[in-house]
KOLGU-4560 file (N, C-alpha, C; in nm, 3 decimals, padded with zeros to 5 digits):
<recs>
<n_xx: 11.243 n_yy: 10.329 n_zz: 11.353 ca_xx: 11.216 ca_yy: 10.194 ca_zz: 11.310 c_xx: 11.340 c_yy: 10.136 c_zz: 11.244 mol: A seq: 1 type: MET>
<n_xx: 11.365 n_yy: 10.011 n_zz: 11.268 ca_xx: 11.475 ca_yy: 09.941 ca_zz: 11.202 c_xx: 11.429 c_yy: 09.904 c_zz: 11.061 mol: A seq: 2 type: ASP>
<n_xx: 11.495 n_yy: 09.967 n_zz: 10.961 ca_xx: 11.455 ca_yy: 09.938 ca_zz: 10.821 c_xx: 11.501 c_yy: 09.800 c_zz: 10.776 mol: A seq: 3 type: MET>
<n_xx: 11.564 n_yy: 09.723 n_zz: 10.863 ca_xx: 11.608 ca_yy: 09.589 ca_zz: 10.828 c_xx: 11.502 c_yy: 09.486 c_zz: 10.869 mol: A seq: 4 type: GLN>
<n_xx: 11.380 n_yy: 09.529 n_zz: 10.889 ca_xx: 11.274 ca_yy: 09.439 ca_zz: 10.933 c_xx: 11.254 c_yy: 09.329 c_zz: 10.831 mol: A seq: 5 type: ALA>
<n_xx: 11.207 n_yy: 09.216 n_zz: 10.879 ca_xx: 11.182 ca_yy: 09.104 ca_zz: 10.790 c_xx: 11.058 c_yy: 09.134 c_zz: 10.705 mol: A seq: 6 type: THR>
<n_xx: 11.063 n_yy: 09.089 n_zz: 10.583 ca_xx: 10.946 ca_yy: 09.104 ca_zz: 10.496 c_xx: 10.916 c_yy: 09.246 c_zz: 10.455 mol: A seq: 7 type: GLY>
<n_xx: 11.015 n_yy: 09.335 n_zz: 10.460 ca_xx: 10.989 ca_yy: 09.472 ca_zz: 10.420 c_xx: 10.957 c_yy: 09.476 c_zz: 10.271 mol: A seq: 8 type: LEU>
<n_xx: 10.850 n_yy: 09.544 n_zz: 10.237 ca_xx: 10.809 ca_yy: 09.559 ca_zz: 10.097 c_xx: 10.791 c_yy: 09.705 c_zz: 10.066 mol: A seq: 9 type: ARG>
<n_xx: 10.818 n_yy: 09.739 n_zz: 09.944 ca_xx: 10.800 ca_yy: 09.877 ca_zz: 09.895 c_xx: 10.696 c_yy: 09.872 c_zz: 09.787 mol: A seq: 10 type: VAL>
<n_xx: 10.591 n_yy: 09.949 n_zz: 09.803 ca_xx: 10.483 ca_yy: 09.953 ca_zz: 09.704 c_xx: 10.480 c_yy: 10.092 c_zz: 09.643 mol: A seq: 11 type: PHE>
<n_xx: 10.460 n_yy: 10.099 n_zz: 09.512 ca_xx: 10.449 ca_yy: 10.227 ca_zz: 09.440 c_xx: 10.320 c_yy: 10.230 c_zz: 09.362 mol: A seq: 12 type: CYS>
<n_xx: 10.260 n_yy: 10.347 n_zz: 09.354 ca_xx: 10.137 ca_yy: 10.364 ca_zz: 09.280 c_xx: 10.141 c_yy: 10.498 c_zz: 09.209 mol: A seq: 13 type: HIS>
<n_xx: 10.117 n_yy: 10.499 n_zz: 09.080 ca_xx: 10.114 ca_yy: 10.623 ca_zz: 09.002 c_xx: 09.980 c_yy: 10.691 c_zz: 09.019 mol: A seq: 14 type: ARG>
<n_xx: 09.982 n_yy: 10.822 n_zz: 09.024 ca_xx: 09.859 ca_yy: 10.899 ca_zz: 09.031 c_xx: 09.776 c_yy: 10.872 c_zz: 08.906 mol: A seq: 15 type: ASP>
<n_xx: 09.652 n_yy: 10.819 n_zz: 08.925 ca_xx: 09.572 ca_yy: 10.782 ca_zz: 08.807 c_xx: 09.526 c_yy: 10.901 c_zz: 08.724 mol: A seq: 16 type: PRO>
<n_xx: 09.533 n_yy: 11.022 n_zz: 08.776 ca_xx: 09.485 ca_yy: 11.138 ca_zz: 08.702 c_xx: 09.596 c_yy: 11.211 c_zz: 08.629 mol: A seq: 17 type: PHE>
<n_xx: 09.717 n_yy: 11.161 n_zz: 08.634 ca_xx: 09.828 ca_yy: 11.217 ca_zz: 08.556 c_xx: 09.886 c_yy: 11.345 c_zz: 08.609 mol: A seq: 18 type: GLY>
<n_xx: 09.876 n_yy: 11.369 n_zz: 08.739 ca_xx: 09.935 ca_yy: 11.489 ca_zz: 08.797 c_xx: 10.084 c_yy: 11.473 c_zz: 08.829 mol: A seq: 19 type: PHE>
<n_xx: 10.141 n_yy: 11.359 n_zz: 08.792 ca_xx: 10.283 ca_yy: 11.338 ca_zz: 08.808 c_xx: 10.327 c_yy: 11.289 c_zz: 08.945 mol: A seq: 20 type: GLY>
<n_xx: 10.236 n_yy: 11.255 n_zz: 09.031 ca_xx: 10.274 ca_yy: 11.209 ca_zz: 09.164 c_xx: 10.280 c_yy: 11.058 c_zz: 09.169 mol: A seq: 21 type: GLU>
<n_xx: 10.371 n_yy: 11.009 n_zz: 09.253 ca_xx: 10.385 ca_yy: 10.866 ca_zz: 09.277 c_xx: 10.374 c_yy: 10.845 c_zz: 09.428 mol: A seq: 22 type: VAL>
<n_xx: 10.286 n_yy: 10.755 n_zz: 09.469 ca_xx: 10.272 ca_yy: 10.722 ca_zz: 09.610 c_xx: 10.362 c_yy: 10.606 c_zz: 09.645 mol: A seq: 23 type: ASP>
<n_xx: 10.427 n_yy: 10.613 n_zz: 09.761 ca_xx: 10.515 ca_yy: 10.509 ca_zz: 09.811 c_xx: 10.462 c_yy: 10.459 c_zz: 09.944 mol: A seq: 24 type: PHE>
<n_xx: 10.465 n_yy: 10.330 n_zz: 09.963 ca_xx: 10.426 ca_yy: 10.269 ca_zz: 10.091 c_xx: 10.536 c_yy: 10.168 c_zz: 10.129 mol: A seq: 25 type: LEU>
<n_xx: 10.595 n_yy: 10.186 n_zz: 10.247 ca_xx: 10.693 ca_yy: 10.093 ca_zz: 10.298 c_xx: 10.626 c_yy: 10.019 c_zz: 10.412 mol: A seq: 26 type: LEU>
<n_xx: 10.617 n_yy: 09.886 n_zz: 10.398 ca_xx: 10.546 ca_yy: 09.805 ca_zz: 10.496 c_xx: 10.621 c_yy: 09.674 c_zz: 10.515 mol: A seq: 27 type: ARG>
<n_xx: 10.614 n_yy: 09.620 n_zz: 10.633 ca_xx: 10.679 ca_yy: 09.492 ca_zz: 10.660 c_xx: 10.624 c_yy: 09.431 c_zz: 10.786 mol: A seq: 28 type: GLY>
<n_xx: 10.696 n_yy: 09.331 n_zz: 10.833 ca_xx: 10.656 ca_yy: 09.265 ca_zz: 10.957 c_xx: 10.776 c_yy: 09.256 c_zz: 11.050 mol: A seq: 29 type: THR>
<n_xx: 10.748 n_yy: 09.239 n_zz: 11.177 ca_xx: 10.854 ca_yy: 09.213 ca_zz: 11.274 c_xx: 10.798 c_yy: 09.121 c_zz: 11.381 mol: A seq: 30 type: GLU>
<n_xx: 10.883 n_yy: 09.080 n_zz: 11.472 ca_xx: 10.842 ca_yy: 08.987 ca_zz: 11.578 c_xx: 10.787 c_yy: 08.859 c_zz: 11.516 mol: A seq: 31 type: ASP>
<n_xx: 10.865 n_yy: 08.806 n_zz: 11.420 ca_xx: 10.831 ca_yy: 08.681 ca_zz: 11.353 c_xx: 10.694 c_yy: 08.685 c_zz: 11.284 mol: A seq: 32 type: PHE>
<n_xx: 10.662 n_yy: 08.798 n_zz: 11.224 ca_xx: 10.538 ca_yy: 08.810 ca_zz: 11.149 c_xx: 10.416 c_yy: 08.845 c_zz: 11.231 mol: A seq: 33 type: GLY>
<n_xx: 10.432 n_yy: 08.866 n_zz: 11.360 ca_xx: 10.317 ca_yy: 08.896 ca_zz: 11.444 c_xx: 10.276 c_yy: 09.042 c_zz: 11.442 mol: A seq: 34 type: ARG>
<n_xx: 10.368 n_yy: 09.129 n_zz: 11.400 ca_xx: 10.339 ca_yy: 09.273 ca_zz: 11.399 c_xx: 10.356 c_yy: 09.327 c_zz: 11.258 mol: A seq: 35 type: LEU>
<n_xx: 10.260 n_yy: 09.406 n_zz: 11.216 ca_xx: 10.270 ca_yy: 09.477 ca_zz: 11.090 c_xx: 10.336 c_yy: 09.612 c_zz: 11.121 mol: A seq: 36 type: LEU>
<n_xx: 10.437 n_yy: 09.646 n_zz: 11.043 ca_xx: 10.501 ca_yy: 09.774 ca_zz: 11.058 c_xx: 10.485 c_yy: 09.853 c_zz: 10.928 mol: A seq: 37 type: ILE>
<n_xx: 10.472 n_yy: 09.984 n_zz: 10.942 ca_xx: 10.452 ca_yy: 10.069 ca_zz: 10.824 c_xx: 10.520 c_yy: 10.204 c_zz: 10.848 mol: A seq: 38 type: GLN>
<n_xx: 10.590 n_yy: 10.252 n_zz: 10.748 ca_xx: 10.658 ca_yy: 10.381 ca_zz: 10.759 c_xx: 10.553 c_yy: 10.493 c_zz: 10.755 mol: A seq: 39 type: ALA>
<n_xx: 10.578 n_yy: 10.595 n_zz: 10.835 ca_xx: 10.491 ca_yy: 10.713 ca_zz: 10.836 c_xx: 10.538 c_yy: 10.811 c_zz: 10.729 mol: A seq: 40 type: HIS>
<n_xx: 10.454 n_yy: 10.904 n_zz: 10.692 ca_xx: 10.497 ca_yy: 11.003 ca_zz: 10.592 c_xx: 10.620 c_yy: 11.080 c_zz: 10.641 mol: A seq: 41 type: PRO>
<n_xx: 10.706 n_yy: 11.110 n_zz: 10.546 ca_xx: 10.824 ca_yy: 11.191 ca_zz: 10.576 c_xx: 10.779 c_yy: 11.334 c_zz: 10.598 mol: A seq: 42 type: ILE>
<n_xx: 10.831 n_yy: 11.399 n_zz: 10.701 ca_xx: 10.796 ca_yy: 11.535 ca_zz: 10.735 c_xx: 10.914 c_yy: 11.625 c_zz: 10.701 mol: A seq: 43 type: VAL>
<n_xx: 10.890 n_yy: 11.730 n_zz: 10.626 ca_xx: 10.994 ca_yy: 11.826 ca_zz: 10.590 c_xx: 10.996 c_yy: 11.939 c_zz: 10.693 mol: A seq: 44 type: PHE>
<n_xx: 11.117 n_yy: 11.982 n_zz: 10.730 ca_xx: 11.133 ca_yy: 12.092 ca_zz: 10.821 c_xx: 11.207 c_yy: 12.203 c_zz: 10.751 mol: A seq: 45 type: GLU>
<n_xx: 11.171 n_yy: 12.327 n_zz: 10.783 ca_xx: 11.243 ca_yy: 12.443 ca_zz: 10.730 c_xx: 11.337 c_yy: 12.494 c_zz: 10.837 mol: A seq: 46 type: SER>
<n_xx: 11.463 n_yy: 12.509 n_zz: 10.801 ca_xx: 11.562 ca_yy: 12.563 ca_zz: 10.893 c_xx: 11.648 c_yy: 12.663 c_zz: 10.816 mol: A seq: 47 type: LYS>
<n_xx: 11.707 n_yy: 12.754 n_zz: 10.885 ca_xx: 11.796 ca_yy: 12.850 ca_zz: 10.825 c_xx: 11.918 c_yy: 12.776 c_zz: 10.768 mol: A seq: 48 type: ASP>
<n_xx: 11.953 n_yy: 12.804 n_zz: 10.644 ca_xx: 12.060 ca_yy: 12.730 ca_zz: 10.578 c_xx: 12.193 c_yy: 12.746 c_zz: 10.649 mol: A seq: 49 type: ILE>
<n_xx: 12.215 n_yy: 12.859 n_zz: 10.713 ca_xx: 12.345 ca_yy: 12.881 ca_zz: 10.781 c_xx: 12.363 c_yy: 12.785 c_zz: 10.898 mol: A seq: 50 type: LYS>
<n_xx: 12.253 n_yy: 12.728 n_zz: 10.950 ca_xx: 12.262 ca_yy: 12.631 ca_zz: 11.060 c_xx: 12.314 c_yy: 12.495 c_zz: 11.011 mol: A seq: 51 type: ASP>
<n_xx: 12.313 n_yy: 12.474 n_zz: 10.879 ca_xx: 12.350 ca_yy: 12.343 ca_zz: 10.823 c_xx: 12.482 c_yy: 12.346 c_zz: 10.750 mol: A seq: 52 type: TYR>
<n_xx: 12.538 n_yy: 12.462 n_zz: 10.725 ca_xx: 12.660 ca_yy: 12.469 ca_zz: 10.648 c_xx: 12.773 c_yy: 12.390 c_zz: 10.714 mol: A seq: 53 type: LEU>
<n_xx: 12.833 n_yy: 12.300 n_zz: 10.639 ca_xx: 12.946 ca_yy: 12.221 ca_zz: 10.690 c_xx: 12.907 c_yy: 12.100 c_zz: 10.774 mol: A seq: 54 type: GLY>
<n_xx: 12.780 n_yy: 12.079 n_zz: 10.798 ca_xx: 12.738 ca_yy: 11.964 ca_zz: 10.880 c_xx: 12.701 c_yy: 11.847 c_zz: 10.790 mol: A seq: 55 type: GLU>
<n_xx: 12.737 n_yy: 11.728 n_zz: 10.837 ca_xx: 12.696 ca_yy: 11.607 ca_zz: 10.764 c_xx: 12.547 c_yy: 11.583 c_zz: 10.797 mol: A seq: 56 type: ARG>
<n_xx: 12.470 n_yy: 11.559 n_zz: 10.695 ca_xx: 12.327 ca_yy: 11.538 ca_zz: 10.713 c_xx: 12.294 c_yy: 11.389 c_zz: 10.717 mol: A seq: 57 type: GLN>
<n_xx: 12.211 n_yy: 11.352 n_zz: 10.811 ca_xx: 12.164 ca_yy: 11.213 ca_zz: 10.818 c_xx: 12.066 c_yy: 11.187 c_zz: 10.703 mol: A seq: 58 type: ALA>
<n_xx: 12.065 n_yy: 11.067 n_zz: 10.649 ca_xx: 11.970 ca_yy: 11.037 ca_zz: 10.541 c_xx: 11.826 c_yy: 11.040 c_zz: 10.591 mol: A seq: 59 type: PRO>
<n_xx: 11.733 n_yy: 11.066 n_zz: 10.500 ca_xx: 11.593 ca_yy: 11.063 ca_zz: 10.537 c_xx: 11.548 c_yy: 10.921 c_zz: 10.573 mol: A seq: 60 type: SER>
<n_xx: 11.599 n_yy: 10.822 n_zz: 10.498 ca_xx: 11.580 ca_yy: 10.682 ca_zz: 10.532 c_xx: 11.683 c_yy: 10.600 c_zz: 10.458 mol: A seq: 61 type: PHE>
<n_xx: 11.705 n_yy: 10.476 n_zz: 10.504 ca_xx: 11.801 ca_yy: 10.387 ca_zz: 10.442 c_xx: 11.732 c_yy: 10.254 c_zz: 10.412 mol: A seq: 62 type: SER>
<n_xx: 11.774 n_yy: 10.189 n_zz: 10.304 ca_xx: 11.724 ca_yy: 10.057 ca_zz: 10.270 c_xx: 11.843 c_yy: 09.965 c_zz: 10.244 mol: A seq: 63 type: LEU>
<n_xx: 11.827 n_yy: 09.839 n_zz: 10.282 ca_xx: 11.929 ca_yy: 09.740 ca_zz: 10.245 c_xx: 11.923 c_yy: 09.721 c_zz: 10.094 mol: A seq: 64 type: LYS>
<n_xx: 12.026 n_yy: 09.663 n_zz: 10.040 ca_xx: 12.037 ca_yy: 09.645 ca_zz: 09.894 c_xx: 11.919 c_yy: 09.568 c_zz: 09.836 mol: A seq: 65 type: ALA>
<n_xx: 11.874 n_yy: 09.460 n_zz: 09.903 ca_xx: 11.764 ca_yy: 09.383 ca_zz: 09.847 c_xx: 11.633 c_yy: 09.462 c_zz: 09.849 mol: A seq: 66 type: ASP>
<n_xx: 11.613 n_yy: 09.545 n_zz: 09.949 ca_xx: 11.493 ca_yy: 09.629 ca_zz: 09.952 c_xx: 11.502 c_yy: 09.743 c_zz: 09.850 mol: A seq: 67 type: ASN>
<n_xx: 11.624 n_yy: 09.790 n_zz: 09.826 ca_xx: 11.640 ca_yy: 09.891 ca_zz: 09.722 c_xx: 11.609 c_yy: 09.832 c_zz: 09.584 mol: A seq: 68 type: THR>
<n_xx: 11.647 n_yy: 09.706 n_zz: 09.563 ca_xx: 11.611 ca_yy: 09.637 ca_zz: 09.438 c_xx: 11.461 c_yy: 09.625 c_zz: 09.426 mol: A seq: 69 type: GLN>
<n_xx: 11.392 n_yy: 09.595 n_zz: 09.537 ca_xx: 11.244 ca_yy: 09.587 ca_zz: 09.533 c_xx: 11.186 c_yy: 09.723 c_zz: 09.491 mol: A seq: 70 type: LEU>
<n_xx: 11.241 n_yy: 09.831 n_zz: 09.546 ca_xx: 11.194 ca_yy: 09.964 ca_zz: 09.510 c_xx: 11.216 c_yy: 09.989 c_zz: 09.359 mol: A seq: 71 type: LEU>
<n_xx: 11.333 n_yy: 09.952 n_zz: 09.312 ca_xx: 11.363 ca_yy: 09.972 ca_zz: 09.170 c_xx: 11.267 c_yy: 09.890 c_zz: 09.081 mol: A seq: 72 type: MET>
<n_xx: 11.242 n_yy: 09.767 n_zz: 09.121 ca_xx: 11.150 ca_yy: 09.682 ca_zz: 09.047 c_xx: 11.007 c_yy: 09.738 c_zz: 09.049 mol: A seq: 73 type: ASP>
<n_xx: 10.965 n_yy: 09.793 n_zz: 09.161 ca_xx: 10.832 ca_yy: 09.854 ca_zz: 09.171 c_xx: 10.822 c_yy: 09.975 c_zz: 09.077 mol: A seq: 74 type: GLU>
<n_xx: 10.925 n_yy: 10.059 n_zz: 09.077 ca_xx: 10.925 ca_yy: 10.176 ca_zz: 08.989 c_xx: 10.920 c_yy: 10.132 c_zz: 08.842 mol: A seq: 75 type: LEU>
<n_xx: 10.994 n_yy: 10.027 n_zz: 08.808 ca_xx: 10.992 ca_yy: 09.974 ca_zz: 08.672 c_xx: 10.851 c_yy: 09.925 c_zz: 08.637 mol: A seq: 76 type: TRP>
<n_xx: 10.787 n_yy: 09.856 n_zz: 08.734 ca_xx: 10.652 ca_yy: 09.801 ca_zz: 08.713 c_xx: 10.550 c_yy: 09.909 c_zz: 08.678 mol: A seq: 77 type: ARG>
<n_xx: 10.568 n_yy: 10.030 n_zz: 08.739 ca_xx: 10.471 ca_yy: 10.135 ca_zz: 08.712 c_xx: 10.516 c_yy: 10.227 c_zz: 08.600 mol: A seq: 78 type: ILE>
<n_xx: 10.622 n_yy: 10.189 n_zz: 08.528 ca_xx: 10.659 ca_yy: 10.260 ca_zz: 08.406 c_xx: 10.778 c_yy: 10.351 c_zz: 08.409 mol: A seq: 79 type: GLY>
<n_xx: 10.851 n_yy: 10.357 n_zz: 08.518 ca_xx: 10.968 ca_yy: 10.444 ca_zz: 08.522 c_xx: 11.089 c_yy: 10.372 c_zz: 08.466 mol: A seq: 80 type: PHE>
<n_xx: 11.166 n_yy: 10.445 n_zz: 08.383 ca_xx: 11.288 ca_yy: 10.391 ca_zz: 08.324 c_xx: 11.400 c_yy: 10.492 c_zz: 08.345 mol: A seq: 81 type: ARG>
<n_xx: 11.525 n_yy: 10.446 n_zz: 08.341 ca_xx: 11.635 ca_yy: 10.543 ca_zz: 08.352 c_xx: 11.630 c_yy: 10.644 c_zz: 08.239 mol: A seq: 82 type: PRO>
<n_xx: 11.665 n_yy: 10.770 n_zz: 08.267 ca_xx: 11.666 ca_yy: 10.870 ca_zz: 08.162 c_xx: 11.785 c_yy: 10.852 c_zz: 08.069 mol: A seq: 83 type: THR>
<n_xx: 11.895 n_yy: 10.798 n_zz: 08.120 ca_xx: 12.009 ca_yy: 10.770 ca_zz: 08.038 c_xx: 12.062 c_yy: 10.633 c_zz: 08.071 mol: A seq: 84 type: GLU>
<n_xx: 12.148 n_yy: 10.582 n_zz: 07.990 ca_xx: 12.205 ca_yy: 10.451 ca_zz: 08.017 c_xx: 12.163 c_yy: 10.353 c_zz: 07.911 mol: A seq: 85 type: GLY>
<n_xx: 12.186 n_yy: 10.229 n_zz: 07.938 ca_xx: 12.159 ca_yy: 10.125 ca_zz: 07.843 c_xx: 12.014 c_yy: 10.080 c_zz: 07.858 mol: A seq: 86 type: HIS>
<n_xx: 11.956 n_yy: 10.036 n_zz: 07.748 ca_xx: 11.819 ca_yy: 09.990 ca_zz: 07.748 c_xx: 11.805 c_yy: 09.854 c_zz: 07.817 mol: A seq: 87 type: GLY>
<n_xx: 11.685 n_yy: 09.804 n_zz: 07.811 ca_xx: 11.659 ca_yy: 09.675 ca_zz: 07.871 c_xx: 11.718 c_yy: 09.565 c_zz: 07.786 mol: A seq: 88 type: SER>
<n_xx: 11.720 n_yy: 09.445 n_zz: 07.838 ca_xx: 11.771 ca_yy: 09.330 ca_zz: 07.764 c_xx: 11.692 c_yy: 09.308 c_zz: 07.638 mol: A seq: 89 type: VAL>
<n_xx: 11.560 n_yy: 09.326 n_zz: 07.643 ca_xx: 11.476 ca_yy: 09.310 ca_zz: 07.523 c_xx: 11.510 c_yy: 09.412 c_zz: 07.416 mol: A seq: 90 type: GLY>
<n_xx: 11.533 n_yy: 09.535 n_zz: 07.456 ca_xx: 11.569 ca_yy: 09.640 ca_zz: 07.360 c_xx: 11.703 c_yy: 09.609 c_zz: 07.297 mol: A seq: 91 type: GLN>
<n_xx: 11.798 n_yy: 09.565 n_zz: 07.376 ca_xx: 11.930 ca_yy: 09.533 ca_zz: 07.324 c_xx: 11.922 c_yy: 09.418 c_zz: 07.224 mol: A seq: 92 type: LEU>
<n_xx: 11.843 n_yy: 09.317 n_zz: 07.256 ca_xx: 11.826 ca_yy: 09.205 ca_zz: 07.164 c_xx: 11.767 c_yy: 09.248 c_zz: 07.031 mol: A seq: 93 type: GLY>
<n_xx: 11.669 n_yy: 09.338 n_zz: 07.035 ca_xx: 11.606 ca_yy: 09.388 ca_zz: 06.912 c_xx: 11.708 c_yy: 09.466 c_zz: 06.828 mol: A seq: 94 type: ALA>
<n_xx: 11.791 n_yy: 09.546 n_zz: 06.892 ca_xx: 11.893 ca_yy: 09.625 ca_zz: 06.820 c_xx: 11.995 c_yy: 09.529 c_zz: 06.757 mol: A seq: 95 type: VAL>
<n_xx: 12.036 n_yy: 09.428 n_zz: 06.829 ca_xx: 12.133 ca_yy: 09.332 ca_zz: 06.777 c_xx: 12.077 c_yy: 09.260 c_zz: 06.652 mol: A seq: 96 type: GLU>
<n_xx: 11.950 n_yy: 09.220 n_zz: 06.658 ca_xx: 11.887 ca_yy: 09.155 ca_zz: 06.540 c_xx: 11.880 c_yy: 09.251 c_zz: 06.423 mol: A seq: 97 type: LYS>
<n_xx: 11.846 n_yy: 09.375 n_zz: 06.450 ca_xx: 11.839 ca_yy: 09.474 ca_zz: 06.343 c_xx: 11.976 c_yy: 09.492 c_zz: 06.279 mol: A seq: 98 type: HIS>
<n_xx: 12.080 n_yy: 09.502 n_zz: 06.361 ca_xx: 12.215 ca_yy: 09.517 ca_zz: 06.306 c_xx: 12.257 c_yy: 09.395 c_zz: 06.224 mol: A seq: 99 type: LEU>
<n_xx: 12.220 n_yy: 09.276 n_zz: 06.268 ca_xx: 12.252 ca_yy: 09.155 ca_zz: 06.192 c_xx: 12.181 c_yy: 09.158 c_zz: 06.055 mol: A seq: 100 type: ALA>
<n_xx: 12.055 n_yy: 09.202 n_zz: 06.056 ca_xx: 11.983 ca_yy: 09.213 ca_zz: 05.930 c_xx: 12.047 c_yy: 09.317 c_zz: 05.838 mol: A seq: 101 type: ASP>
<n_xx: 12.087 n_yy: 09.430 n_zz: 05.893 ca_xx: 12.151 ca_yy: 09.535 ca_zz: 05.811 c_xx: 12.284 c_yy: 09.485 c_zz: 05.755 mol: A seq: 102 type: MET>
<n_xx: 12.360 n_yy: 09.413 n_zz: 05.833 ca_xx: 12.487 ca_yy: 09.356 ca_zz: 05.782 c_xx: 12.460 c_yy: 09.258 c_zz: 05.669 mol: A seq: 103 type: ARG>
<n_xx: 12.353 n_yy: 09.178 n_zz: 05.685 ca_xx: 12.322 ca_yy: 09.083 ca_zz: 05.580 c_xx: 12.286 c_yy: 09.155 c_zz: 05.451 mol: A seq: 104 type: ALA>
<n_xx: 12.213 n_yy: 09.266 n_zz: 05.460 ca_xx: 12.176 ca_yy: 09.343 ca_zz: 05.341 c_xx: 12.297 c_yy: 09.408 c_zz: 05.277 mol: A seq: 105 type: LEU>
<n_xx: 12.380 n_yy: 09.470 n_zz: 05.358 ca_xx: 12.495 ca_yy: 09.545 ca_zz: 05.307 c_xx: 12.602 c_yy: 09.452 c_zz: 05.251 mol: A seq: 106 type: VAL>
<n_xx: 12.632 n_yy: 09.346 n_zz: 05.323 ca_xx: 12.742 ca_yy: 09.258 ca_zz: 05.283 c_xx: 12.692 c_yy: 09.138 c_zz: 05.203 mol: A seq: 107 type: PHE>
<n_xx: 12.563 n_yy: 09.132 n_zz: 05.178 ca_xx: 12.501 ca_yy: 09.027 ca_zz: 05.098 c_xx: 12.534 c_yy: 08.886 c_zz: 05.150 mol: A seq: 108 type: LYS>
<n_xx: 12.518 n_yy: 08.873 n_zz: 05.279 ca_xx: 12.535 ca_yy: 08.741 ca_zz: 05.342 c_xx: 12.405 c_yy: 08.703 c_zz: 05.405 mol: A seq: 109 type: THR>
<n_xx: 12.380 n_yy: 08.574 n_zz: 05.420 ca_xx: 12.254 ca_yy: 08.534 ca_zz: 05.485 c_xx: 12.253 c_yy: 08.578 c_zz: 05.632 mol: A seq: 110 type: PRO>
<n_xx: 12.138 n_yy: 08.624 n_zz: 05.681 ca_xx: 12.132 ca_yy: 08.665 ca_zz: 05.821 c_xx: 12.156 c_yy: 08.545 c_zz: 05.914 mol: A seq: 111 type: PRO>
<n_xx: 12.214 n_yy: 08.567 n_zz: 06.029 ca_xx: 12.238 ca_yy: 08.455 ca_zz: 06.120 c_xx: 12.108 c_yy: 08.399 c_zz: 06.172 mol: A seq: 112 type: PRO>
<n_xx: 12.109 n_yy: 08.275 n_zz: 06.200 ca_xx: 11.989 ca_yy: 08.204 ca_zz: 06.251 c_xx: 11.969 c_yy: 08.235 c_zz: 06.398 mol: A seq: 113 type: LYS>
</recs>
């Protein structure tokens, strides 16, 4: 399937029973919206590792940048956050306000408006 299909959407759903699984659904349309397309489950194959040494491996699937952003947004929607890195804009704003308040206390200046 051409992953560049129009209207490709990525849907994520967290396991409601807390077993740590996340379901993914890739769905879109083609032929000017007349056909619904959906990715099938990825199938894992077992092969002897010596058959793969030194070979370039094809990706399991590829997404265009805008569809990758949709995936990232979906993961954020269901509660996933980066394990490291900078926080969200809201978190950064809260830290900046806290620092301004601390400076006002330490240096005895009025906090900025």
